[in-house]
N, C-alpha and C positions, 0 to 999 in steps of 0.2 A: 520610313526608313532614311536614315540620314544621306545614303547615297543617291536617293530619287528625289526627295522632298524639295530641294531646291528648284526654283523656276529659272534661275539664270545658270549659264554656264552650259547650255546646250545650244546645238547648231542643227538646222535642218539638212537632212541627207537625202538626195535625190535617189530612189530606187525604181528601176524598172519593172523588176518582177521578183518574187520570191518563190524559191522552189523546195519542193520535198523531194526526198530520194527513197527508192525502195531497192532491197538487194534481191536480185534473181539468182538462185543457186542453180549451179549446173550438175546434172547427174553425171557427166562425163569428166568435168575438170574439177570437181569437188569445190571446196572453199575458194581455191585460187582461181577457178574458173567462172566465179560469181561476176556479174556485171550488174551496173547501176540503171535503174530506170527512173528518169526525171519527169516530174509533172509539176504543173504551175499551182502553187498555194494560193497565192494573191498576186493581182497585179495593180490595185487600186488601194494604197493605205499611205499613212504618213510615216516618217521614220526621222526621229531625232537621236542625235549621238552627242555625248559629252565633249565638249572641246579639248578637254585633257584626257589622256589616256589613263587607264584604271592600272593595266599591270602590262610588263614586258615578259615574253617568253624568249625561246632560243631563236625561234624564227619568226614569230608574229607579235604584234601589239594589240592588246585587248581594250576595247571601248565598251563602256556602257551605252545601250541603245534602248529607245522606246519605240517599238512597232505599234503604231496606234497605241494602246494603253498596255501592250504587252511588254514587260520587262525582260531583256535579253543581254547578252554580252555578245559583242561582235569581234572577230579576229581578222586583222588587215595583215598582208604580209608586211614586214619591216622593209624589203628591199623588194618591191614589186619589179617583176622581170618581164613583162609584155601580157597581152590578154591571154592568149593560148597558154602559155606556161603557168600563169597565174590559175587560169581554169583547170588546167591538168592538176596542179597541186591542191586546189580545193577539193576536186573530185577524188583524188587519192586520200585525202584526209576524211572526207565522207565514207569512202570504202572501208577504211580502217574502223572508224566508229560503227558501221553497220555490220561487219565482220565481227568485231567485238561484242556488238549487241547479241548477234546470233549464236557465238559461243558461249556467252553468259548465261542466255536463256537456256541453252542446253544443259550447262553446268548446273544452274539453279533446279532445273526439272530432275536432273539425276541425283543430285544431292538430297532434294526433297523427299523423292520416292525411297532412297536409301535410308534416311534417318526417320521418316514417318512425320516430318514436321517442316513448315515451310521456310526455306531461305528466301530472303529478300534482298535482291542485289540486281543492279541494272546500270546501263550507261546512260548519261544525258542525253535528252532528246535535241536534234541537230537539224538545221536547214541552212538554205544559201540564199544570199541576195545577190542579185546581177544590178550592178551599177550602170548609168547611161553611157559610161566610157568603156564598157566591156568587162570591168574587173567584177571579180567574184569574191564575195566575202562570206564567210561560213559564220553563223551564230548558233548559240546555244542557250537552253534555260539557265537561269541564275540560280546556283545552289551554293551551300557554305554557310558559315556563321555570320558573314558579312551581310546576307540577306535574311537568314532564318536562323536563329539561335539554336533551335533544335536540331539542325543539321550537324552541328559540331565543327570543329576545326579541320582544316586539310590535312590529310595524310597521303604520304607516298610509302606504300608498302613494298614496293620494290621498283627497279628502274630497268633500262634496256640494256644493262651491262650485268654486272655482279654484285649489286648492292640489294641487301634485304635490311630492312628497318629493324634494328635491334630493339627498339622500344615496342614493336608490335610483332616480335617474333612469334608469340604464343597464339596469335589469331590466325587459325589454319587455312581459312576459306580464300583470301586473296592468293597466297602463294600456289595453293590447289588449283584454283583457276588457271594460273598460268600453266602449271603442269598439265591439267584437263585440255586445254587448247591444243597443245602439242600432240597429245594422243589422239584426240576427236578428230584433228584434221590430218591424220595418218603422218605425222611428222613434217609436214609441208609448212606448217605455221606455228609460231610461239607469241602469245599475247603477253606482252610485259609492260613495263610502266603502269602497273596497276596503282592507281591513285584516285583520291576523292575524299569522300565524307562517310562517316558512319553516324547515323542520327540517333537520338535518344531512344527510338524505337527499335534500334538494331538493324536499320534499313542500310545497306551499302548504295551510296550513289557515286558512280565512276566517271571519270573524265579523262580526256588526252590519251587515248591508248597508243601504244607503239608495237607493231608487228614485225617479227623476223620472219622473212621466208627462206625456205631451205633450197638454196641455189645448187646444193650438192645432188639433189634428187633430179631425175630426167623428167622431161614433159614440157610442153609449149608453154605452161603458166609459172615455170619457175623462175629464179632470179631475184636479185634484191631490188624491187621496184615501189617501196612505200617511202621513198625519201631517205634523207640522212640518218633518221632513227632506225632504219631497218638495216641491221649489221649481218643480216643472212645467217649461215650456219655457224660462224664464228660467235654470234650473239647468243645462239642456242647453247653452244658449248659453254659459253660464260655464266648463263643462268644456272645450268645444271651443275656446274663446278661447285656452286655454293648452296644450290638448293637440298634440303634436307625434306625427305617425304614426312608428313605429318598425318595425324589419323584421318583427315578426310582423303589425302592421297590412298591411304591403305583401304580406306572404306569403299573407294571406287575402284581399287586395283591397279591404280596408275603407277605404283612402286614397282610393276612388273616390267614397266617400260621407261626406263628411267633416263636413258641418254639419247642424244641424237645417234641413229644407226650406222655406222661406217660403212657396212656391207652395201647399203643402198647408194652410197655416195658415188659420184662419177670418178673414174680413174683420173 
């Protein structure tokens, strides 16, 4: 591939450890009570990073990386704020990914059972690099037409406010996934910023989730704690102000619980 075949333009990046994370769900705290369990994936490997960045996001800059022979994208904070804050930021990002993965897995299982055919939808695989200076960097598998033409072009089905992509309004699954996350989490979470790729085989590969947490609910785990993209109860209201239940919402009975529930809000 053109992005990887050049032997020049790469620099070695010292890495102390590569970590994988697992989400441990709590029977008492539900999805918001989940915690992360970290384990060392590798501690002896080579890492090369492109000298020039590949893309800029709102909060992070993205580079292409080679971990041994594995091709990944690595996301560095645009404005590092110190070891502990950067570590917390990366762990919150990983927690969002793993919660999105868990909610999507349940959505896929429920839809597949109801429809009698398999829906294929998942979030990209992620892990974390720890650098010698203590900085933490999240990495992801490479997806999209830039790496594999069969993946198709990048699509943003909705955002973390009130945007629904009119070009893909007839695709019911991404919007129903957001609605499902709200019902499945008992109104404590809403999965938004549903974006990624739909392959030629009809597989949804999703990336960069955003979660709104319902700070209007009681409990020790409530509050807007997933960073700037978490707009809380207000973000939930923005989503449902434009959301129109589709055939998948109705198939799963989601239309019966269509709005954040004011009676459960704090005075």
